[in-house]
C-alpha positions, 0 to 999 in steps of 0.5 A: 881431136884430143876429145876423140883420144879421151873417149878412145882412152875411156873405151880402152879402159873400159874394155879391160874393166869388163874383165875384172869380175872374172879376177876373182879366179886364182888364174886372173890377175889384175895389175894397175901402175903408174909412171911419173917421167920428167924429160928435158928435150931440145927439139920436142916437136922435132922441127927443122935445126933452124927452129928447134926450141927447148922445153921440159916435158911432165908426163904421168902415165896411169896403166892397167894389165890384166892376164889370164892362162888357163887350158880354156882361156888365155887373155893378155891385155895392156893399156896405157894412158899419157898425159903431158904438161909442157913448160913453154906454149904446146905447139903442133907437133906435141900431144896433150894425151894419147894412149896405147892398147894391146889385148889379145884373147884365145879360147875354146868355147866347146872343147875341141870344136869351137874356138875363138881368137880376138885382138885390139889395139891403139897405137901411135903410128907414123903417118909418112915413111918420109919425115921424123920417126921417133918413139918418144910419146909426147911427139905427134910430128909425122904421127897419128893415132890408129885403133883396131880390133879383130874378132875370129870364131873358128870351128875345127873338126877331125875326121880321125887319122884322114884329115882335119878341117877349119872353118874361120869368119874374122871381122876386123875394124881399122880407124884413125884420127887422120881424115884421109884415112877413114875407118874401115872395116872387113869380113872374111871367111877362111876354110881349109881341109888338110891331110891327117896322121895317116898320109905320112909320106904324101900329104896334101892340103886345100885352102879357100879365102873371101874377104869383103873390104869396104871403107870411106874412100875406095870402092867396096872389094871383094878378094878371094883365092884358092890354094891346093898343096902337096908334101912328098916326104922323102924321109923324116927331114927332108920334103918336097912341096908344091902348090897350085892355086888362083887369086882374084882381087877386086881393087881398081888396077893401074892398067895391069890385071888383078887375077891369075893362077898361082903355083910354086915348088919347093922343099922343107928341111928339118934336121933337128928340133933346133933347125929348120929351113922351108924355101919356095920359088913360083909365080903369082898374077904380079910375077915371080914369087919367092918364099924363104923362112929359116930358124936355128937355135943354139944354147945362147943364140937364136937366128931368123931369116925370112923373105915373102911377098904378097899383096897387102894394104896398110890396114892389113899391116896395123892389123897384123904388124911386121915386127921381130918379136922379141918376147918370142926369140928370147923364148926360144933361146930360153927353152932348154933351160926352162922347159915349162912354157908358163914359167918361161913366159914369166921369166922372160917378161920379168927379164924384158921389164928389168932391161927395158927391152922392146917387146918387138922391133919394127921391120919397116915404117908402115905408112898410111895409104889407102891403096893395095901395094906388093910387099916384098920383104926381107929380115933376118935377126939374132938374139944372143945371150950370156950370163949378164948380157942379151942382145937382139939385132935385126937387119930389114928391107922393105920394098912396096909397089902401088898396084891400085890407083893413085886417086884414093891417096889424094885425101890422105897426101894431097894432090901435089903428093899423091904419087909419094907412096907409088913405089917405096924402098926401105932399109934398116938396122936396129941393136938392142943391148942389155947388161944386168949390172947387179941384181937391182941395176940394169943398162940397156942401149938401144939404137936403129938406123932406117932410110927410106927412098921413093922410086917414083919422085927421087926422094930419100931420107935417113933417120936414126935413134940412139938411147942409152938408159939405166934401171935401177929397182929400188923395191919390189914395186918401185923402179926409176930409169935414167935415159938419155936420147938422140934422134935425128934425121932427114926431112926430105919434103922440106928439104932440111934435117932435124935433131933432138937431144933429150934426158929423162928420169922416171919412177915407175910403181906397180900396184 
């Protein structure tokens, strides 16, 4: 496993290094970095309380960030390799080496005609919704590495003011270190035709989708959908909306249909540039379907409330992770003060680094499963700022109901636990507060609480994480952090619980 991760780290580095020849251009920026961290933990393996033992963990984490922002090409890639050494024997539950990668690119190959999107990622992801959950980098208890990439070229053409059409092809891959969750690939074709500026009162659209999905356990599946939409604008602020379509999924269901017609009715309200509300209700082949997207921005706050339901898979969630985008919320909040998007992005990035705020907040634990599920998700988030303080709060509720056959999770969970992920309900709350003590020093508090419940096996457990840290900038490129952390939660499958208390100090250098 370590050898495989090392190869993955080398591939991640190679991907970034391939961009370096273009760094001679002024728009490219290449920033190496390194962090050295010393951590004391009384339970680094996140074992049950009667089995825990303390250790010192030394970690070295070299990293590389590559960015480019021009009208024709935008690139943002960040890679980090984490290496760990332990004061005592390294037991199962701790990593020796792992890595993270978050890379995205957007480009205009032929002006106003041919574009592309691309992304790649390496993450350390929870295997199950029932088990220890922690953001410490060294623990691999209930965690495995997931590698993914996505490449999507697309054509766009505008027929004057009549309509705009788009044809997109997407190829993606998801792989992991977990034997029961094999490598899978997907090839998707999307086509859309939407009314143009000539249709001010009555707008229309047509979307067609076809996906070819293959993995090493479930049979090959071909999923397709068609959707037609109408929008009638009563005035500039209020519109009525409606859709009608058809879904056809190719998974092996549990005695229920996998295809059928769909429809919805709703409205869209935009009373100002700061406020928007979209709602709809309808029906799809799996039952009633609802949608809500509301947002509001004031001088010092950003509010967001969302609800949706759809058929999905774990691999789709790894490619498009469900999360509250901290960067996007802060960017909205500073939109009035810093109108220029490039300057605003630079300011938000510097602010997040200075206060140690997370770039995103997860809405739920995306556990491993080879089955199709019906996901019903609600989340609400709020960002607030004052002269010295920034805070981001999010609340979520996610319900997953398995749609395809249970046998495909037997290699993943084992025959005795194959029903564990049939139907799950997750709720959670997270709070992140950053406070600037001085021009060089800031403090931050991070607290999360979550609860997972299996509606099939009547299992439930709660997890809590608390972090308090202070960051000091010694020089322009050198900073240090002192952190206190506590994790606690249940181990429902072992009928026990765990706690971890840790103290860490680190130095980070940007070159």
